[in-house]
N, C-alpha and C positions, 0 to 999 in steps of 0.2 A: 324460374318461376313459371307458373301457368298463367297465360294471358288470354284475353278474349277481345276480338274486335266487337265493340258494343252493338253496332248496327250499321246499316249502309247510308244513313242520313248524313247530310252535309250540315255541320253545326256552325253557329255564330257565337262569338263572345261580344257582349254588348255592355257598354258603360253608360250608366245613367247618373244624374245628380243624386247625391246621398239622400235627399228627402223625397225621392220619387216613390209614390205608392206602388204596390205590386199590381201590375196590369192584370185585369180580369181574365184575359186569355191565357195567362200563365198557368192557371189552375186547370185548364182544359187540355193542356199538352200531356199526351200519354207516353211520349218517348222520354229519354233521359233529359233532365233539366236541372239547373242549379241556380240558386239565388243567394247572393252574399251581400250584406250591408256592412259598410265600415263608416267611420266618421267622414271619410273623404269621397265615397262613391257607393254606387249600387252596381254590382257586377252580375250579369245574367248570362247563362249558357243555355241555349235552346236550339232546336232545329231551325235552320235558316228559314226566314219568312213566316214563322209561327207566332210572332209577337209584334204588337204595335211598337214602333220605334220613333214616334213623333218627338219625344223628348230625349232621345239618345244623344250622348256626347260623342260616342265613337262606336263603330260597328266593324268587327273584323270577322269575315266569313271564310269558309273553306277549310274547316277542321273536321277530323274524324277522331274517334275515341277508342283508346285501348284501356281495358279494365284488368286489374290484377284480380285473378279469380280467388275466391275464398275470403274468409274473415281474417284480418291481420291483427295480431295482438299488439297492444300499445307498447310493449316492451321490446319489440323487434326494432333493430337499428339497420339503417342503410338500404332499406327497401327501394326507395326512389333512386338512390345513388346507383344501384345495380342496373337501372334502366336509363337514367339520365346521362350518366357518364359516357357509355358507348354511343349514345345518340349525339351528344355534344362533340365527341371525338370525330363524328362524321358530319358535323355542321348541320345537325337537325335540331331545330328549336322545339321546345315543349311548353305547354301550359299545364301545370300539375294541379290536381284537385284531390283533396282527401275528404272522405266521409268517415263516419264512425266505424264502418266495417272494412273499408278498403281504399285503395288509391286508384286514380284515373289519370291517364295522360291524354291530352289533346295535342294532336300533331297536324300540321298542315297537310291537306290532301295531296299536294304536289310531292310530298316526301313519303307518302304511304308505302309504296313498294320498297323503297330503300330502308325505311324504318323497320318494317317487318323483317327484312333480310338481316339487318344489323342485329336486332334482338334475337333472331333465330340463331345467328352465328355465335352469339354469346351463350347459347344453351337454353334460352327461354323457349317455351313451347306455346303454340296457339291452339285453342279449341276450335 
């Protein structure tokens, strides 16, 4: 697969209570960002330090993002498995995120060099 390091920013995954309104600064962020509400929580992914976190239940910083390049058809199977399995075999944890077009992997910065090497060794290429 063709992969891309999304940017050089340090990302945070933040958990808020489920009834938390969208912070106004969220809309001003120009970099990659994600907002997901469920019955149990509100999960936000943003560049570290770019969002008010007064009501945050948990903040986990130190992530980078790998994007699968191109639009993925919904009928494709095993896309994340091709990336997640070799990383898991090398003790590299991921936080996976899917959008309508493609998938993203968040990986801890401490594992960046190893993750890129593992994925490259499996035949995946980086732009």
